[in-house]
MDAnalysis code that builds the backbone (N, CA, C; Angstrom):
import MDAnalysis as mda
import numpy as np

u = mda.Universe.empty(300, n_residues=100, atom_resindex=np.repeat(np.arange(100), 3), trajectory=True)
u.add_TopologyAttr("name", ["N", "CA", "C"] * 100)
u.add_TopologyAttr("resid", np.arange(1, 101))
u.add_TopologyAttr("resname", ["ALA", "GLN", "LEU", "GLY", "VAL", "LYS", "PRO", "PRO", "ASP", "SER", "PRO", "SER", "LYS", "LYS", "ASP", "LYS", "GLU", "LEU", "TYR", "SER", "LYS", "LEU", "GLN", "GLY", "LEU", "SER", "GLY", "LYS", "GLU", "PHE", "ASP", "ASN", "ALA", "TYR", "ILE", "VAL", "ALA", "MET", "VAL", "LYS", "ASP", "HIS", "LYS", "GLN", "ASP", "SER", "ASP", "ASP", "PHE", "LYS", "MET", "GLU", "ALA", "GLN", "GLN", "SER", "GLN", "ASN", "PRO", "ALA", "VAL", "GLN", "GLN", "ALA", "ALA", "GLN", "GLN", "GLY", "SER", "GLN", "VAL", "ILE", "ASP", "GLN", "HIS", "LEU", "GLN", "MET", "ILE", "ASP", "GLN", "ILE", "ALA", "GLU", "SER", "HIS", "ASN", "LEU", "MET", "ASN", "SER", "LYS", "GLY", "LYS", "LEU", "THR", "ALA", "SER", "LEU", "LYS"])
u.atoms.positions = np.array([
    [18.760, -5.517, 9.532],
    [19.959, -6.331, 9.585],
    [20.677, -6.124, 10.925],
    [20.690, -4.892, 11.433],
    [21.361, -4.610, 12.704],
    [20.727, -5.371, 13.852],
    [19.439, -5.665, 13.753],
    [18.724, -6.354, 14.816],
    [18.668, -7.863, 14.591],
    [19.284, -8.316, 13.502],
    [19.283, -9.738, 13.215],
    [17.984, -10.254, 12.636],
    [17.226, -9.369, 12.016],
    [15.949, -9.759, 11.423],
    [16.133, -9.889, 9.917],
    [15.728, -11.038, 9.385],
    [15.827, -11.262, 7.949],
    [14.447, -11.068, 7.327],
    [14.339, -10.184, 6.342],
    [13.037, -9.985, 5.694],
    [12.636, -11.236, 4.918],
    [11.349, -11.431, 4.722],
    [10.899, -12.609, 3.976],
    [11.361, -12.555, 2.523],
    [11.541, -13.735, 1.936],
    [11.963, -13.822, 0.537],
    [10.807, -13.606, -0.434],
    [9.591, -13.852, 0.043],
    [8.419, -13.713, -0.814],
    [7.208, -13.386, 0.054],
    [6.121, -12.978, -0.582],
    [4.911, -12.692, 0.200],
    [4.425, -13.942, 0.938],
    [3.736, -13.713, 2.048],
    [3.179, -14.820, 2.825],
    [2.030, -15.473, 2.057],
    [1.628, -16.645, 2.503],
    [0.488, -17.337, 1.891],
    [-0.761, -16.457, 1.963],
    [-0.954, -15.826, 3.118],
    [-2.105, -14.939, 3.312],
    [-2.082, -13.782, 2.312],
    [-0.908, -13.182, 2.110],
    [-0.791, -12.068, 1.168],
    [-1.004, -12.527, -0.275],
    [-0.517, -13.720, -0.599],
    [-0.735, -14.263, -1.942],
    [-2.218, -14.507, -2.188],
    [-2.932, -14.994, -1.166],
    [-4.367, -15.229, -1.300],
    [-5.115, -13.912, -1.510],
    [-4.739, -12.882, -0.759],
    [-5.363, -11.573, -0.929],
    [-5.094, -11.042, -2.334],
    [-3.876, -11.171, -2.788],
    [-3.507, -10.717, -4.129],
    [-4.386, -11.394, -5.180],
    [-4.558, -12.698, -5.034],
    [-5.400, -13.442, -5.977],
    [-6.846, -12.960, -5.950],
    [-7.372, -12.729, -4.743],
    [-8.748, -12.229, -4.623],
    [-8.895, -10.870, -5.296],
    [-7.956, -9.988, -5.029],
    [-8.033, -8.636, -5.578],
    [-7.844, -8.621, -7.088],
    [-7.047, -9.542, -7.604],
    [-6.793, -9.596, -9.040],
    [-8.070, -9.829, -9.835],
    [-9.009, -10.557, -9.253],
    [-10.244, -10.866, -9.947],
    [-11.309, -9.787, -9.842],
    [-10.996, -8.697, -9.171],
    [-11.979, -7.626, -8.965],
    [-11.603, -6.382, -9.752],
    [-12.583, -5.517, -9.930],
    [-12.299, -4.227, -10.563],
    [-13.306, -3.195, -10.062],
    [-13.009, -1.966, -10.332],
    [-13.902, -0.872, -9.975],
    [-14.202, -0.801, -8.492],
    [-15.472, -0.557, -8.190],
    [-15.896, -0.377, -6.801],
    [-15.668, -1.644, -5.972],
    [-15.868, -2.810, -6.582],
    [-15.626, -4.068, -5.853],
    [-14.172, -4.152, -5.388],
    [-13.248, -3.803, -6.293],
    [-11.832, -3.811, -5.930],
    [-11.559, -2.803, -4.817],
    [-12.049, -1.588, -5.007],
    [-11.813, -0.537, -4.016],
    [-12.281, -0.977, -2.632],
    [-13.500, -1.478, -2.560],
    [-14.062, -1.878, -1.271],
    [-13.284, -3.033, -0.647],
    [-12.946, -4.028, -1.445],
    [-12.188, -5.167, -0.920],
    [-10.805, -4.733, -0.443],
    [-10.172, -3.847, -1.189],
    [-8.845, -3.353, -0.812],
    [-8.917, -2.554, 0.493],
    [-9.907, -1.700, 0.610],
    [-10.068, -0.894, 1.822],
    [-10.282, -1.793, 3.034],
    [-11.175, -2.776, 2.903],
    [-11.431, -3.702, 4.010],
    [-10.146, -4.444, 4.387],
    [-9.407, -4.913, 3.392],
    [-8.159, -5.635, 3.658],
    [-7.153, -4.742, 4.376],
    [-7.067, -3.473, 3.974],
    [-6.097, -2.568, 4.587],
    [-6.479, -2.219, 6.028],
    [-7.767, -2.084, 6.303],
    [-8.202, -1.840, 7.684],
    [-7.775, -3.015, 8.553],
    [-8.097, -4.227, 8.103],
    [-7.756, -5.420, 8.886],
    [-6.242, -5.553, 9.058],
    [-5.498, -5.338, 7.988],
    [-4.048, -5.478, 8.027],
    [-3.411, -4.459, 8.967],
    [-3.855, -3.220, 8.897],
    [-3.284, -2.188, 9.763],
    [-3.630, -2.437, 11.235],
    [-4.833, -2.934, 11.506],
    [-5.189, -3.249, 12.893],
    [-4.304, -4.365, 13.432],
    [-4.092, -5.394, 12.626],
    [-3.237, -6.502, 13.054],
    [-1.799, -6.039, 13.257],
    [-1.289, -5.253, 12.310],
    [0.076, -4.735, 12.434],
    [0.227, -3.868, 13.680],
    [-0.756, -3.040, 13.948],
    [-0.711, -2.186, 15.133],
    [-0.622, -3.024, 16.400],
    [-1.470, -4.040, 16.487],
    [-1.439, -4.932, 17.655],
    [-0.087, -5.628, 17.782],
    [0.442, -6.117, 16.663],
    [1.725, -6.833, 16.679],
    [2.868, -5.922, 17.123],
    [2.906, -4.713, 16.607],
    [3.979, -3.792, 16.958],
    [3.894, -3.387, 18.432],
    [2.684, -3.136, 18.920],
    [2.530, -2.758, 20.329],
    [2.939, -3.902, 21.246],
    [2.583, -5.125, 20.869],
    [2.967, -6.277, 21.671],
    [4.489, -6.426, 21.699],
    [5.124, -6.264, 20.554],
    [6.579, -6.390, 20.487],
    [7.253, -5.287, 21.302],
    [6.706, -4.082, 21.256],
    [7.278, -2.974, 22.028],
    [7.213, -3.265, 23.524],
    [6.166, -3.952, 23.956],
    [6.009, -4.260, 25.379],
    [6.796, -5.489, 25.813],
    [6.893, -6.472, 24.944],
    [7.455, -7.756, 25.351],
    [8.934, -7.941, 25.045],
    [9.464, -7.173, 24.128],
    [10.854, -7.370, 23.746],
    [11.806, -7.008, 24.886],
    [12.851, -7.761, 24.998],
    [13.895, -7.479, 25.993],
    [15.005, -6.616, 25.391],
    [14.980, -6.439, 24.087],
    [16.000, -5.680, 23.384],
    [15.539, -4.229, 23.236],
    [16.262, -3.276, 23.848],
    [15.856, -1.867, 23.774],
    [15.758, -1.327, 22.343],
    [16.629, -1.791, 21.452],
    [16.578, -1.323, 20.062],
    [15.298, -1.822, 19.383],
    [14.908, -3.047, 19.670],
    [13.677, -3.598, 19.104],
    [12.476, -2.858, 19.687],
    [12.506, -2.596, 20.972],
    [11.413, -1.848, 21.607],
    [11.240, -0.488, 20.954],
    [12.339, 0.211, 20.753],
    [12.276, 1.541, 20.154],
    [11.761, 1.472, 18.720],
    [12.264, 0.509, 17.934],
    [11.811, 0.367, 16.554],
    [10.319, 0.030, 16.507],
    [9.879, -0.836, 17.409],
    [8.468, -1.224, 17.446],
    [7.591, -0.047, 17.871],
    [8.051, 0.751, 18.813],
    [7.277, 1.927, 19.241],
    [7.154, 2.934, 18.111],
    [8.256, 3.175, 17.413],
    [8.214, 4.122, 16.297],
    [7.332, 3.590, 15.172],
    [7.475, 2.304, 14.871],
    [6.642, 1.692, 13.839],
    [5.180, 1.741, 14.205],
    [4.884, 1.516, 15.467],
    [3.504, 1.535, 15.946],
    [2.866, 2.905, 15.724],
    [3.623, 3.955, 15.954],
    [3.098, 5.308, 15.760],
    [2.739, 5.557, 14.296],
    [3.603, 5.110, 13.391],
    [3.349, 5.292, 11.956],
    [2.143, 4.461, 11.538],
    [2.097, 3.213, 11.983],
    [0.972, 2.341, 11.631],
    [-0.335, 2.908, 12.160],
    [-0.326, 3.432, 13.375],
    [-1.548, 4.015, 13.932],
    [-2.026, 5.224, 13.118],
    [-1.090, 6.007, 12.594],
    [-1.464, 7.134, 11.724],
    [-2.107, 6.608, 10.443],
    [-1.510, 5.562, 9.882],
    [-2.057, 4.974, 8.662],
    [-3.416, 4.334, 8.931],
    [-3.547, 3.696, 10.088],
    [-4.819, 3.082, 10.459],
    [-5.909, 4.137, 10.562],
    [-5.585, 5.259, 11.145],
    [-6.562, 6.342, 11.262],
    [-7.008, 6.807, 9.874],
    [-6.062, 6.895, 8.942],
    [-6.410, 7.326, 7.587],
    [-7.293, 6.295, 6.879],
    [-6.936, 5.011, 6.965],
    [-7.725, 4.002, 6.259],
    [-9.089, 3.837, 6.930],
    [-9.168, 4.038, 8.233],
    [-10.471, 4.025, 8.903],
    [-11.371, 5.126, 8.347],
    [-10.812, 6.309, 8.155],
    [-11.587, 7.426, 7.604],
    [-12.045, 7.115, 6.181],
    [-11.173, 6.513, 5.406],
    [-11.535, 6.135, 4.037],
    [-12.647, 5.094, 4.063],
    [-12.517, 4.101, 4.937],
    [-13.545, 3.059, 5.043],
    [-14.885, 3.656, 5.448],
    [-14.845, 4.574, 6.382],
    [-16.093, 5.208, 6.826],
    [-16.713, 6.032, 5.688],
    [-15.898, 6.733, 4.935],
    [-16.423, 7.553, 3.836],
    [-16.988, 6.706, 2.698],
    [-16.562, 5.442, 2.625],
    [-17.090, 4.516, 1.614],
    [-18.208, 3.638, 2.181],
    [-18.686, 3.999, 3.365],
    [-19.759, 3.243, 4.040],
    [-19.399, 1.782, 4.276],
    [-18.129, 1.538, 4.587],
    [-17.651, 0.189, 4.883],
    [-17.401, 0.008, 6.373],
    [-17.565, 1.089, 7.134],
    [-17.307, 1.074, 8.571],
    [-18.333, 1.974, 9.240],
    [-18.811, 1.533, 10.402],
    [-19.761, 2.387, 11.114],
    [-19.017, 3.402, 11.976],
    [-19.737, 4.281, 12.605],
    [-19.129, 5.354, 13.394],
    [-18.416, 4.839, 14.644],
    [-18.647, 3.580, 14.995],
    [-17.977, 2.988, 16.163],
    [-16.674, 2.284, 15.774],
    [-16.315, 2.359, 14.486],
    [-15.057, 1.759, 14.027],
    [-15.161, 0.296, 13.673],
    [-16.373, -0.216, 13.507],
    [-16.549, -1.623, 13.145],
    [-16.828, -1.724, 11.653],
    [-16.076, -2.622, 10.980],
    [-16.305, -2.828, 9.554],
    [-17.710, -3.376, 9.343],
    [-18.385, -2.849, 8.350],
    [-19.718, -3.315, 7.999],
    [-19.680, -4.150, 6.716],
    [-18.483, -4.337, 6.173],
    [-18.285, -5.137, 4.968],
    [-17.158, -6.119, 5.235],
    [-17.088, -7.142, 4.409],
    [-16.009, -8.122, 4.566],
    [-15.460, -8.491, 3.207],
    [-14.292, -9.137, 3.227],
    [-13.728, -9.644, 1.982],
    [-14.542, -10.839, 1.535],
    [-14.761, -10.939, 0.265],
    [-15.527, -12.072, -0.259],
    [-14.630, -13.036, -0.948],
])
């Protein structure tokens, strides 16, 4: 609110579609699809936060984006490790599975 940013009122279309896909899965299929989705989501969020930290003219936004980027990168590292342990990612960090 201090930065003039209004949170969304509801999930995005993309998030609703993911929710629907995941709802129809269970067990290992659900786990794998969720892991793949989280890897992709965290990578996108990381890129978005880093871009905002570099491009914003507002020092408060830059600082918030830098701090957020650090947290997201930690989470990305964790989900990458989980994906690799589930054989969904190779040792070079590339997903070997996709959402169906």
